[in-house]
C-alpha positions, 0 to 999 in steps of 0.5 A: 058604038056597041051597035056599030061594033056588033054590025061590023062583027056580023051580029044582029043588033036586035038579038044582041040587045046591048042595054045596060041591064043586059050587059050587067047580067052578062058581066055577072054571069061571066064573073061567076063562071071565071070565079069558079074556074079560078077556084078549080085552077088554084091549089092552095096548100096549108098552113094558111093565114086569113086576113081581113080589113073592112073598107068603104067602097063604091057600091057599083050602082051610083055614088053610094059607098058601102062597107066591104070586107076583102078576105085574103089568104097567104101561105109559106109558098108565097101564095096571096089570094083574094077570096072575096070582098063581100058587102057587110051591113056593118063592121061589127065582129059578128058581121065580119066573123061570118063574112070571113067564114063564108069566104073560106067555106066558099073556097073549101079552106076553113079546115086548113086555116091556122092564123088570122091577120087583123087590125086590133080594133075592138070589133076584131079583138073583143073577148065575147063578140070580136071577129077573131073569137067568133071565127074560131068558134064557128070553125071549132079550132084555135088560130094564131093571132097575127095582129097588124103591128103597123096598126098597133104602132099607129095607136101608140103615136095617136096616144102621144099625139092626143096627149100633146096636141090641143084637142080639135073636133071633127075627123080632121086635125085643124093644124094639118089642115092649115098647113096643107092650105099654106103649102104652095107658099112654102119654099120646097121641092118634091118626092115619092112614096109614104114609107120613103117619105117618113124615113127621109123626114127622119133623116132630114130632121136629125141632119143626115139628109143633105139634099132634102125634098118634100112631098106636098101634104096629103090626106090628114084626117084622123083615120089616115094611116101614118099621116101624123108622123109625116105631118108633125115632122114636116110642119116642125121643119117648116116652122120658120115659114108657117105661123104656129102658136107657142103651144103648137110649137112645143107640142110638135117639138115633143112629138117630133123628138119622140118619133125620131128618137124612139118611135121610128125604130119600132115602126120600120121593124113592124113587118117582121113577125119573127122579130116581133117578140124581141122588138116588143121587149126592146121597144118597151125598154126604149119607152122606159128610158124615154121617161128621162126625156119626156115622162108624159109622152113615155107614160102615154106610149107605155100605157097604150103599147102595154095593151097590145102585147100580142106577140109576147103572148104565150103562143106567139112568143115562140116566134123568137126561136127563129130570130137570129138576133136572139142568142143561144143562151136566151133560147136555151132559157126559153126551152128550160122554162117551157119544160118547167112550165113556170112563166113569170109574166103569163098572167090572167088574160083569158079569152073565151077560147078556154085557157088561152092567154093571147096577150101578155100583161106587163107591169111598168115596174117589170119592164127594166128586167124584162126577158123573152123567157119570162113569157114562155109557158108549158102551153107555148107548144100550142104555137107549133101544134096549131101550125102543124109543125114538127117540134122535136128539135125543140127538146132534142137538139141544142139551140146552137145546132138548130140552124143545121137541122132540117126540121127547124129549117122547115119550121122557119120557112113556114113561120116566115110566111107570117110576115104578110100578117104583120103589115097593114094592107091588102089587095084593095088597100096599101100594098102588103 
């Protein structure tokens, strides 16, 4: 076919030599040229946030899968640029940290990066060998930690699920596998995408969806994002048509009740960084209240979530200064604590980046009276310094007048760009 096309265009087939290896070399050469032209044509302005998330992908030569690390940058001007997706030999913190740095260096962006968007796995967040710490050491500057909030809430649900459900070996969940195999024998109809499906299932579960539709069960392995919430609600609502053991019924009932009464509020608010500190305080209090319903589930959730209070750390807590739900009185108190430098809950949780307390540590006994100002310290100003944001308004203008101040508005515009950091996904995964 290629020879026929070449002949029709007046080309000498012998000179064209359309072999597989020749075509591959030509493609690689043209891709490199296109990549260099793209770098020159795109002007990316600071401050930038870099995102990465390793994925198993086809190698391009045969059926073998290899680990690739898509590296993306975003900024407040809605730029969302894939830099590279290099192959890595493993998903270790060292491998990922170096790969991210090399991708940034290749685009000459390493000096204007201000934040990191990442999953909260130990390979990313480890205090000694995590990719986040190593990347900061390589570029010799502090970066803000925009931990993926959807990943955090996945871990919370996994903790509750593991506590309630009988354990099963292997990557797949046997109950979900049984349900998927029996799906064609159930009476139902069908819809759309994962987010809407979860919300529809919640509304159906509590009786507000008068014409429910049900999507065929999808992937159910343990690593599948959002699968547990969708499967639990779906199986529970089809329990009259699907055989369940007494233990399975009780476990599903406990998890489903937790999802619709407590968990779903945190999940659907997860993409909004400005709202994250206030949402985390509210979610902790919801979990504490849920102890009256199911103490074991609540305690499992509190224990897991308390290990991921990234947005209540002494730097990220200043995101809430831009949250319209936080009243002026609270914002004034946050400013006062900042001035005095006497926080309540900024306890020892040092990272190798000297004197930085990235995550908050909260005791269960403190949750009931928890407030945003409890997490502010004199070092909270680092949030604005890292982003290179003018923060004079913080001390010179009354919080009631912040919204009318141009420097505050400019700061809010920059901070809002972090919304892309709190959501799961990227160019080579679920849509950000």
